[in-house]
Backbone as JSON, one array per atom type, in Angstrom:
{
  "sequence": "AVLYFGCRSRRDDFLYEEEWRALLERRVLSSLHTAFSRETEQKCYVQHRMAESEQSLQLWRLLRDSCTYIYVAGAANQMPKAVRAALSAAAMAHGGLSQDAALAMLARLEAERRLQFETW",
  "N": [[-11.51, 0.17, 5.29], [-8.49, 0.83, 3.83], [-6.91, 2.69, 1.27], [-4.58, 2.75, -1.17], [-3.27, 4.57, -3.8], [-2.04, 4.79, -6.86], [-0.78, 6.7, -9.71], [0.38, 8.44, -12.94], [-0.69, 11.2, -12.92], [-2.67, 13.38, -11.79], [-5.19, 14.79, -12.95], [-5.14, 13.38, -15.47], [-5.26, 10.68, -14.76], [-6.75, 9.63, -12.19], [-9.09, 8.6, -12.36], [-11.38, 7.49, -10.61], [-11.7, 8.94, -8.36], [-13.76, 10.91, -7.27], [-15.76, 8.64, -6.57], [-14.09, 7.48, -5.13], [-13.81, 9.48, -3.1], [-16.33, 9.93, -1.95], [-16.9, 7.43, -0.99], [-15.08, 7.89, 1.07], [-16.37, 10.04, 2.55], [-18.57, 8.43, 3.54], [-17.55, 6.69, 5.2], [-17.18, 4.3, 4.34], [-14.26, 3.81, 3.27], [-11.48, 4.23, 5.41], [-9.19, 5.86, 5.2], [-7.56, 7.23, 1.97], [-5.11, 7.26, 0.22], [-2.57, 8.95, -2.1], [-0.68, 9.01, -4.88], [0.95, 10.67, -7.45], [3.14, 10.27, -9.61], [4.02, 12.12, -11.74], [3.63, 14.59, -11.26], [5.53, 16.15, -9.39], [8.81, 16.97, -8.85], [10.43, 15.17, -7.88], [10.13, 12.01, -8.47], [7.2, 10.42, -6.99], [6.01, 7.45, -5.72], [3.62, 4.87, -4.83], [4.78, 2.85, -3.02], [6.7, 4.96, -1.54], [4.94, 6.59, -0.22], [3.7, 4.5, 1.6], [5.68, 4.22, 3.05], [6.06, 6.48, 4.57], [6.13, 7.78, 7.91], [3.63, 7.37, 9.29], [1.99, 6.53, 7.81], [3.1, 4.18, 7.9], [3.3, 3.07, 10.19], [0.15, 2.53, 10.49], [0.16, 0.6, 8.31], [1.66, -1.37, 9.71], [-0.34, -1.9, 11.77], [-2.63, -2.85, 10.42], [-1.3, -5.12, 9.04], [-0.84, -6.92, 11.26], [-3.42, -7.45, 11.88], [-5.64, -9.82, 11.67], [-8.03, -9.78, 10.09], [-7.3, -8.54, 8.12], [-6.98, -7.75, 4.49], [-4.84, -7.63, 1.85], [-4.64, -6.14, -1.08], [-2.48, -5.69, -4.08], [-2.22, -4.21, -7.14], [-0.91, -3.67, -10.28], [1.49, -2.31, -12.37], [4.13, -4.62, -13.34], [6.6, -4.57, -13.42], [8.84, -2.93, -11.2], [7.16, -2.31, -8.97], [5.88, -4.46, -7.78], [7.86, -5.95, -6.16], [8.85, -3.35, -4.21], [6.67, -2.26, -3.27], [6.33, -4.56, -1.55], [8.77, -4.81, -0.21], [8.24, -2.3, 1.22], [6.0, -2.88, 3.0], [7.58, -5.03, 4.56], [9.23, -3.4, 5.69], [7.78, -1.71, 7.57], [6.92, -3.94, 9.22], [9.45, -4.62, 10.53], [10.09, -2.04, 11.64], [7.88, -0.99, 13.21], [7.15, -3.82, 14.33], [9.19, -4.68, 15.09], [10.37, -6.72, 13.97], [12.54, -9.07, 12.53], [14.23, -8.85, 9.25], [13.99, -11.49, 8.02], [11.95, -12.45, 9.51], [10.05, -11.0, 8.92], [9.63, -11.14, 6.07], [8.91, -13.71, 6.21], [6.5, -13.49, 7.43], [4.75, -11.98, 5.4], [5.16, -13.62, 3.2], [3.19, -15.84, 4.96], [1.14, -14.68, 4.82], [0.83, -14.37, 1.77], [0.38, -16.98, 1.55], [-1.89, -17.79, 2.77], [-3.43, -16.19, 0.98], [-4.3, -13.8, 1.88], [-2.63, -11.58, 1.27], [-2.06, -10.2, -1.95], [-0.88, -9.93, -5.33], [-1.73, -8.72, -8.18], [-0.58, -8.15, -11.0], [0.65, -6.87, -14.4]],
  "CA": [[-10.39, -0.14, 4.45], [-7.32, 1.88, 3.32], [-6.43, 2.51, -0.27], [-3.56, 3.42, -1.75], [-3.74, 4.69, -5.22], [-0.69, 5.77, -7.56], [-0.73, 6.83, -11.05], [0.81, 9.57, -13.34], [-1.11, 12.31, -13.08], [-4.34, 13.38, -10.97], [-6.05, 15.15, -14.24], [-5.42, 12.52, -16.64], [-5.47, 9.25, -14.49], [-7.28, 9.65, -11.41], [-10.58, 8.04, -12.85], [-12.73, 6.94, -9.76], [-11.6, 10.46, -7.49], [-15.19, 11.23, -7.08], [-16.34, 7.91, -6.15], [-13.37, 7.25, -3.52], [-13.96, 10.89, -1.98], [-17.43, 9.61, -1.34], [-16.5, 6.13, -0.05], [-14.47, 8.38, 2.3], [-17.32, 10.63, 3.33], [-19.7, 7.52, 3.9], [-16.67, 6.21, 5.88], [-16.63, 3.07, 4.0], [-12.67, 3.76, 3.49], [-11.1, 5.21, 6.47], [-8.48, 6.51, 4.5], [-6.88, 7.53, 0.92], [-3.44, 7.85, 0.3], [-2.12, 9.05, -3.14], [1.02, 9.13, -5.27], [0.79, 11.21, -8.74], [4.35, 10.53, -10.05], [4.54, 13.08, -12.51], [3.44, 16.05, -10.52], [6.51, 16.54, -8.88], [9.87, 16.98, -9.54], [11.04, 13.97, -7.17], [8.78, 11.22, -8.65], [6.79, 9.91, -6.01], [5.21, 6.28, -6.04], [2.79, 4.26, -3.66], [5.72, 2.71, -1.83], [7.07, 5.99, -1.0], [3.85, 7.02, 0.55], [3.65, 3.6, 2.35], [7.08, 4.37, 3.76], [5.88, 7.88, 5.61], [6.17, 7.14, 9.14], [2.19, 7.63, 10.29], [1.05, 5.38, 7.02], [4.21, 2.74, 8.25], [2.58, 2.5, 11.38], [-0.86, 2.15, 9.86], [0.48, -0.4, 7.74], [1.94, -2.65, 10.56], [-1.37, -2.18, 12.51], [-2.83, -3.6, 9.4], [-0.61, -6.42, 8.89], [-0.69, -7.61, 12.18], [-4.56, -7.7, 12.17], [-6.31, -11.2, 11.21], [-9.0, -9.59, 9.16], [-6.96, -7.69, 6.93], [-6.33, -8.36, 2.97], [-4.15, -6.45, 0.88], [-4.61, -6.29, -2.65], [-2.02, -5.04, -4.86], [-2.35, -4.37, -8.7], [-0.46, -2.01, -11.11], [2.63, -2.68, -13.29], [4.87, -5.88, -12.92], [8.39, -4.01, -13.23], [9.63, -2.71, -9.89], [6.13, -1.84, -8.15], [5.38, -5.05, -6.6], [8.98, -5.76, -5.22], [8.83, -2.14, -3.99], [5.29, -2.6, -2.21], [6.79, -5.56, -0.72], [9.87, -4.09, 0.36], [7.66, -1.22, 2.1], [5.7, -3.75, 3.79], [8.41, -5.63, 5.52], [10.01, -2.27, 6.29], [6.77, -1.37, 8.52], [6.83, -4.98, 10.33], [10.62, -4.42, 10.87], [10.34, -0.52, 12.23], [6.83, -0.91, 14.17], [6.64, -4.82, 14.98], [10.54, -5.36, 15.76], [10.61, -8.16, 13.46], [13.78, -9.21, 11.93], [13.99, -8.89, 8.14], [13.7, -12.68, 7.95], [10.7, -12.84, 10.13], [8.88, -9.88, 8.05], [9.31, -11.75, 4.83], [8.38, -14.86, 6.53], [5.23, -13.13, 7.45], [4.27, -11.84, 4.31], [5.12, -15.11, 2.43], [2.17, -16.51, 5.27], [-0.14, -13.72, 4.29], [0.49, -14.63, 0.69], [-0.36, -18.57, 1.53], [-3.56, -17.43, 3.02], [-4.35, -15.46, -0.24], [-4.55, -12.24, 2.51], [-1.87, -10.53, 0.56], [-2.17, -10.77, -3.08], [-0.49, -9.32, -6.27], [-2.46, -8.57, -9.41], [0.35, -7.34, -12.08], [0.84, -6.64, -15.79]],
  "C": [[-9.6, 1.25, 4.21], [-6.96, 1.63, 1.91], [-5.56, 3.33, -0.37], [-3.53, 3.56, -3.42], [-2.62, 5.38, -5.63], [-1.0, 5.88, -9.28], [0.16, 7.91, -11.77], [0.5, 10.98, -12.9], [-2.88, 12.45, -12.31], [-5.04, 13.76, -12.18], [-6.2, 14.05, -15.06], [-5.74, 11.27, -16.07], [-6.29, 8.77, -13.2], [-8.83, 9.49, -11.68], [-11.75, 8.14, -11.93], [-12.19, 8.15, -8.45], [-12.79, 10.41, -6.53], [-15.66, 9.96, -5.91], [-15.72, 7.39, -4.54], [-13.56, 8.4, -2.63], [-15.7, 10.47, -1.47], [-17.56, 8.52, -0.48], [-15.79, 6.8, 1.4], [-15.39, 9.13, 3.26], [-18.43, 9.67, 3.98], [-18.6, 6.59, 4.81], [-16.89, 4.66, 5.54], [-14.85, 2.82, 3.67], [-12.42, 4.9, 4.41], [-10.0, 6.2, 5.93], [-8.04, 6.28, 2.71], [-5.77, 7.95, 0.81], [-3.09, 7.88, -1.42], [-0.75, 9.39, -3.7], [0.67, 9.75, -6.61], [2.49, 11.48, -9.09], [4.91, 11.33, -11.02], [4.34, 14.2, -12.35], [4.38, 16.75, -9.81], [7.9, 16.16, -9.25], [10.47, 15.49, -9.28], [9.47, 13.01, -7.35], [8.6, 10.55, -7.26], [5.95, 8.79, -6.42], [4.46, 5.75, -4.64], [3.41, 3.71, -2.71], [6.16, 3.52, -1.04], [5.97, 6.46, 0.13], [3.7, 5.98, 1.97], [4.89, 3.77, 3.31], [7.13, 5.62, 4.91], [5.92, 7.33, 6.88], [4.69, 6.68, 9.74], [1.89, 6.48, 9.23], [1.82, 4.03, 7.15], [3.42, 2.36, 9.38], [1.11, 2.0, 11.1], [-0.9, 0.85, 9.32], [0.52, -1.94, 8.82], [0.56, -2.83, 11.39], [-2.03, -3.18, 11.76], [-2.6, -4.94, 9.38], [-0.65, -7.43, 9.96], [-2.09, -8.23, 12.69], [-5.11, -8.95, 11.17], [-7.25, -11.02, 10.0], [-8.4, -8.57, 7.95], [-6.45, -8.38, 5.71], [-5.76, -7.71, 2.42], [-4.14, -7.28, -0.5], [-3.65, -5.36, -3.37], [-1.92, -5.1, -6.52], [-1.8, -3.03, -9.05], [0.49, -3.21, -11.97], [3.64, -3.71, -12.68], [6.36, -5.36, -12.75], [8.51, -4.06, -11.6], [8.81, -2.52, -8.9], [5.76, -3.31, -7.05], [6.73, -5.64, -5.34], [9.12, -4.48, -4.38], [8.04, -2.14, -2.83], [5.51, -3.61, -1.43], [7.81, -5.3, 0.51], [9.12, -2.86, 1.83], [6.99, -1.76, 3.35], [6.03, -4.19, 5.16], [9.24, -4.58, 6.31], [9.38, -1.85, 7.51], [6.84, -2.23, 9.15], [8.16, -4.81, 10.87], [10.56, -3.1, 11.83], [9.44, -0.56, 13.49], [6.47, -2.49, 15.03], [7.96, -5.51, 15.77], [10.8, -6.53, 14.97], [11.75, -7.81, 12.78], [13.43, -9.06, 10.41], [13.67, -10.53, 7.46], [12.19, -13.2, 8.34], [9.5, -11.57, 9.55], [8.54, -10.5, 6.69], [8.6, -12.89, 4.68], [6.75, -14.26, 6.85], [4.3, -12.76, 6.26], [4.23, -12.95, 3.22], [3.62, -15.78, 3.42], [1.5, -15.8, 4.89], [-0.48, -14.03, 2.88], [-0.26, -16.46, 0.79], [-1.59, -18.56, 1.86], [-4.23, -16.86, 2.5], [-4.87, -14.03, 0.87], [-3.61, -11.27, 1.62], [-1.58, -11.2, -1.0], [-1.82, -9.52, -4.48], [-0.95, -9.72, -7.83], [-1.61, -7.85, -10.63], [0.54, -7.59, -13.51], [1.88, -6.05, -16.38]]
}
């Protein structure tokens, strides 16, 4: 399992850090990627982490794996659209898909309930 977690502040908002680090040690999680938007001069969100080259390649490998399920939870404003763009960019960059094919792949994953957004 791969976990991307974003919030404003590590100190104030990283509530499950110890639990997630323990899951990493036990290899229940294979990787944990964090983004703390208020700790750097330039705001960094989860979608920015997803777009980093190594993470983008990892996302493409996950997207093409029939056992992958992606759950996205958080603010309903710009985040879902930005995460969707990061996922489609990974498919285009590493899978050679056109934009239309990448968006169709995401739509198929949603129809299969393998990509789900829970936003508020």
